[in-house]
Backbone bond lengths (Angstrom), bond angles and torsions (degrees), N, CA, C in turn:
res aa  C-N    CA-C-N  psi(-1)  N-CA   C-N-CA  omega(-1)  CA-C   N-CA-C  phi
1 E - - - 1.460 - - 1.529 109.79 -
2 V 1.304 115.30 129.15 1.461 120.65 177.73 1.521 109.47 -70.84
3 Q 1.323 115.31 127.51 1.460 120.51 174.50 1.515 109.88 -130.28
4 L 1.309 115.33 133.36 1.457 122.87 176.40 1.524 107.13 -129.80
5 V 1.315 116.66 123.23 1.462 121.10 -176.04 1.521 109.08 -125.30
6 E 1.333 115.37 113.49 1.455 120.94 179.20 1.529 110.54 -88.81
7 S 1.319 115.00 151.55 1.456 121.15 175.18 1.519 108.72 -154.70
8 G 1.316 115.81 168.79 1.455 120.32 175.49 1.510 115.73 103.41
9 G 1.314 117.20 -6.33 1.451 119.15 178.03 1.520 111.38 -70.80
10 G 1.328 115.27 172.06 1.452 119.75 179.07 1.501 111.77 163.95
11 L 1.318 114.97 -166.28 1.457 122.63 179.92 1.523 109.27 -99.29
12 V 1.311 115.61 129.93 1.453 120.17 -179.62 1.521 108.60 -141.34
13 Q 1.311 116.13 150.52 1.458 120.33 177.79 1.523 110.35 -77.26
14 P 1.318 117.63 155.54 1.461 119.96 174.20 1.524 110.56 -53.61
15 G 1.319 114.28 135.41 1.451 119.95 -176.83 1.511 114.10 89.17
16 G 1.323 116.09 -6.22 1.454 120.89 -178.56 1.519 112.99 -82.65
17 S 1.316 114.65 -175.77 1.465 121.34 -175.33 1.523 110.83 -131.96
18 L 1.318 114.56 151.99 1.455 122.54 172.37 1.522 108.34 -144.47
19 R 1.314 115.30 155.30 1.459 120.51 174.00 1.515 108.29 -124.50
20 L 1.305 115.51 115.73 1.452 121.28 177.42 1.517 110.09 -90.99
21 S 1.323 116.01 147.70 1.456 121.76 175.53 1.519 109.30 -126.39
22 C 1.310 115.01 153.00 1.465 121.90 176.20 1.524 107.26 -135.39
23 A 1.309 116.33 111.70 1.459 121.55 178.52 1.520 109.03 -94.21
24 A 1.316 115.68 123.48 1.456 121.46 -176.11 1.516 111.24 -109.50
25 S 1.320 116.11 147.00 1.452 121.45 175.54 1.515 109.14 -155.24
26 G 1.315 115.39 163.85 1.459 120.19 176.57 1.514 114.69 89.81
27 F 1.329 116.90 1.22 1.454 120.62 177.26 1.528 108.65 -156.96
28 T 1.319 116.08 168.86 1.464 120.65 179.44 1.518 108.10 -80.27
29 F 1.316 115.31 96.95 1.462 122.00 -170.61 1.531 112.24 -54.14
30 G 1.306 116.92 -44.02 1.455 121.02 -174.91 1.516 114.00 -68.29
31 D 1.312 118.81 -6.89 1.463 121.86 -179.67 1.527 113.36 -91.70
32 Y 1.327 116.75 -2.21 1.465 119.68 -172.01 1.519 112.74 -125.42
33 W 1.357 115.02 136.20 1.443 120.22 163.68 1.532 107.92 -61.84
34 M 1.317 115.15 145.86 1.457 120.82 -179.94 1.527 109.64 -126.96
35 Y 1.318 114.67 156.72 1.460 121.23 -173.33 1.532 110.59 -138.30
36 W 1.300 115.05 151.41 1.457 121.99 163.22 1.526 106.66 -110.18
37 I 1.308 115.35 133.32 1.452 121.45 175.08 1.521 107.50 -132.39
38 R 1.310 118.14 161.56 1.458 120.08 -177.90 1.523 110.77 -144.59
39 Q 1.318 114.24 157.37 1.452 120.99 177.43 1.519 108.73 -134.65
40 A 1.316 115.32 111.54 1.454 121.41 177.40 1.529 109.53 -78.31
41 P 1.315 117.70 157.66 1.466 120.76 -179.51 1.519 111.99 -54.61
42 G 1.317 116.41 126.68 1.452 121.68 176.92 1.511 115.63 75.04
43 K 1.346 117.17 8.49 1.460 120.62 -177.94 1.517 110.90 -124.14
44 G 1.310 115.91 171.72 1.450 121.18 178.96 1.516 112.16 -82.61
45 L 1.319 114.43 179.21 1.450 120.45 178.32 1.526 110.36 -73.46
46 D 1.311 115.58 139.93 1.459 121.64 176.74 1.521 109.69 -126.51
47 W 1.308 115.07 140.21 1.453 120.70 172.96 1.520 109.65 -74.11
48 V 1.340 116.28 137.70 1.454 121.51 -179.82 1.524 111.08 -111.29
49 S 1.360 116.03 -47.83 1.460 118.65 -173.02 1.514 109.94 -163.44
50 S 1.340 115.04 156.68 1.456 122.05 177.87 1.514 108.91 -134.60
51 I 1.338 115.18 154.34 1.452 119.84 176.10 1.516 108.99 -142.18
52 S 1.325 115.47 138.51 1.451 120.45 -178.34 1.521 110.98 -72.80
53 T 1.334 115.02 172.96 1.465 120.08 -175.03 1.522 112.46 -58.10
54 G 1.321 116.19 -41.80 1.462 119.45 -179.40 1.501 114.40 -90.96
55 G 1.319 116.69 -6.02 1.456 121.20 178.59 1.513 115.56 87.68
56 L 1.332 117.12 2.06 1.458 118.52 -175.70 1.524 112.41 -81.04
57 A 1.306 116.98 -26.61 1.462 120.88 -179.99 1.516 109.26 -108.67
58 T 1.321 115.42 127.42 1.459 120.90 178.81 1.523 109.49 -133.48
59 Y 1.302 115.75 147.63 1.458 121.71 -178.34 1.527 108.93 -137.74
60 Y 1.331 114.63 149.04 1.460 119.64 -175.54 1.519 110.90 -138.18
61 A 1.329 114.77 147.52 1.450 119.64 168.70 1.526 109.16 -66.68
62 D 1.311 116.31 149.01 1.461 120.35 -178.97 1.526 112.00 -55.56
63 S 1.313 116.01 -33.92 1.467 120.63 -175.02 1.527 113.33 -68.26
64 V 1.340 117.12 -18.72 1.464 119.03 -177.02 1.518 112.84 -121.06
65 R 1.311 117.76 -7.69 1.471 120.27 -177.02 1.523 109.82 -60.21
66 G 1.319 114.65 132.94 1.460 120.71 -178.68 1.522 113.53 90.95
67 R 1.334 116.82 -15.05 1.470 120.04 178.92 1.521 112.28 -113.48
68 F 1.320 116.78 -31.07 1.464 121.86 -178.34 1.523 109.21 -108.78
69 A 1.319 116.54 149.80 1.458 121.83 177.52 1.519 109.66 -137.74
70 I 1.310 115.33 119.88 1.465 121.29 179.01 1.519 109.38 -93.26
71 S 1.316 116.35 145.44 1.457 120.74 176.95 1.523 108.88 -155.05
72 R 1.314 115.87 170.12 1.452 119.89 179.69 1.520 110.19 -150.26
73 D 1.320 114.59 153.60 1.452 122.60 175.05 1.527 106.24 -124.79
74 N 1.307 116.18 98.75 1.467 119.33 -175.60 1.522 112.29 -66.27
75 A 1.290 117.48 -31.15 1.465 119.86 178.89 1.532 111.42 -65.30
76 Q 1.329 115.70 -32.73 1.458 120.89 -179.74 1.529 112.37 -95.59
77 G 1.320 116.91 -7.76 1.465 119.11 -178.19 1.513 112.52 64.78
78 T 1.313 116.68 39.21 1.460 121.00 -174.07 1.528 110.71 -134.56
79 M 1.325 114.62 141.86 1.448 122.04 175.26 1.521 107.90 -117.77
80 Y 1.321 115.68 152.19 1.455 120.60 -176.88 1.529 110.41 -131.63
81 M 1.335 114.11 158.99 1.450 120.59 169.45 1.521 106.90 -139.04
82 Q 1.324 116.37 109.34 1.451 121.21 173.91 1.524 107.43 -86.02
83 M 1.316 116.05 120.44 1.462 121.09 -177.85 1.523 108.92 -114.54
84 K 1.321 116.48 123.78 1.454 122.07 178.83 1.524 109.62 -123.34
85 H 1.330 115.07 163.45 1.465 121.00 177.84 1.521 111.28 49.56
86 L 1.321 115.17 48.72 1.462 119.70 -177.56 1.521 110.92 -63.29
87 K 1.332 114.32 141.41 1.457 121.71 -174.28 1.533 109.96 -117.94
88 S 1.320 113.90 171.56 1.466 119.88 -179.73 1.520 112.01 -65.65
89 E 1.326 118.92 -20.67 1.463 121.64 179.47 1.526 113.07 -88.90
90 D 1.332 117.53 0.00 1.461 120.22 -178.87 1.527 115.81 -88.97
91 P 1.319 120.70 -17.87 1.468 119.44 -179.18 1.525 112.03 -57.86
92 A 1.325 115.32 131.91 1.454 121.47 -177.05 1.519 107.78 -176.66
93 V 1.313 114.34 171.70 1.461 119.71 164.55 1.523 105.84 -89.59
94 Y 1.295 115.56 125.64 1.466 121.67 -178.37 1.525 108.82 -102.12
95 Y 1.314 114.62 129.02 1.453 121.80 -179.58 1.522 109.90 -117.46
96 C 1.315 116.17 143.14 1.453 118.62 165.37 1.524 107.74 -96.93
97 A 1.298 114.85 148.02 1.458 120.73 -176.61 1.509 110.04 -140.73
98 R 1.302 114.97 148.63 1.459 121.72 177.92 1.515 109.67 -105.05
99 D 1.307 115.89 144.20 1.465 118.58 172.94 1.530 109.10 -61.13
100 P 1.301 118.01 142.36 1.463 118.90 179.87 1.526 114.11 -63.71
101 Y 1.358 115.95 -22.29 1.455 119.27 -172.50 1.516 110.60 -125.77
102 P 1.343 117.87 143.14 1.463 119.68 179.90 1.523 111.80 -68.40
103 N 1.340 114.74 148.10 1.461 123.00 174.85 1.528 112.46 51.08
104 T 1.306 115.58 36.63 1.459 122.29 -176.74 1.518 110.06 -137.76
105 N 1.339 114.91 136.60 1.458 119.57 170.20 1.516 107.11 -100.56
106 S 1.316 115.20 92.08 1.466 119.32 -175.62 1.514 112.51 -72.65
107 G 1.326 116.05 -19.17 1.444 119.19 179.83 1.512 113.06 94.40
108 A 1.324 113.94 157.69 1.457 120.28 -173.60 1.521 112.47 -62.50
109 A 1.324 117.61 -38.03 1.461 119.88 -173.96 1.524 111.07 -58.82
110 L 1.331 117.25 -45.72 1.455 119.90 179.82 1.520 110.96 -69.84
111 V 1.308 117.04 -43.25 1.459 120.70 -178.20 1.531 110.39 -60.76
112 L 1.316 117.13 -39.92 1.468 119.96 -179.95 1.519 111.80 -65.86
113 R 1.326 117.73 -28.51 1.470 120.37 -178.13 1.514 112.84 -79.68
114 R 1.325 116.58 -21.97 1.458 119.32 -175.89 1.526 110.13 -87.09
115 V 1.327 116.52 132.11 1.456 120.86 179.17 1.521 112.30 -103.79
116 D 1.329 116.82 -8.65 1.451 120.58 -174.18 1.524 112.58 -95.58
117 N 1.335 117.13 6.71 1.449 119.18 -175.29 1.511 112.18 -128.49
118 R 1.338 117.75 28.56 1.453 120.13 179.06 1.512 109.90 -134.99
119 G 1.333 115.11 162.45 1.456 119.60 178.70 1.512 112.69 -83.83
120 Q 1.320 115.32 -166.56 1.469 121.32 -177.56 1.523 112.05 -86.85
121 G 1.308 116.97 -13.78 1.450 120.12 175.68 1.513 114.03 93.77
122 T 1.322 114.27 159.07 1.455 121.63 174.50 1.525 107.99 -134.77
123 Q 1.315 116.41 135.90 1.455 121.74 -173.56 1.516 111.08 -84.06
124 V 1.313 115.50 131.13 1.466 121.93 173.08 1.521 107.81 -115.47
125 T 1.308 115.69 125.00 1.458 122.26 179.28 1.527 108.92 -122.23
126 V 1.311 115.87 131.68 1.467 121.35 178.83 1.522 107.66 -118.32
127 S 1.297 115.58 114.49 1.461 119.52 -176.99 1.517 110.24 -158.61
128 S 1.318 114.85 144.67 1.459 118.73 176.05 1.525 110.49 -93.52
């Protein structure tokens, strides 16, 4: 059974930093592209970032590029998101998600539609 467990969310002041983690189990972690997606209050799911199987290729939404950094440790089965310079538009529930298919970058559109390949989320709140 695929399990993805996010952690690291919390309350931070504007301009602050957080590091999110996603612990994966139930599948060969290193065989899958992984994603961070988020859902702000009252809004739909948005893609935040993607990382290739080996971690060499990373992609970011324009809204977070230069402030967020995605990474992964395949030996530990864990993905991370280092978030810096957090802004008022960043509060959301952050989910990690797995690509539905091994060794494939299916793209954000498909990943956002699938509900069976993401964790329960971790809440990020930005407030002074």
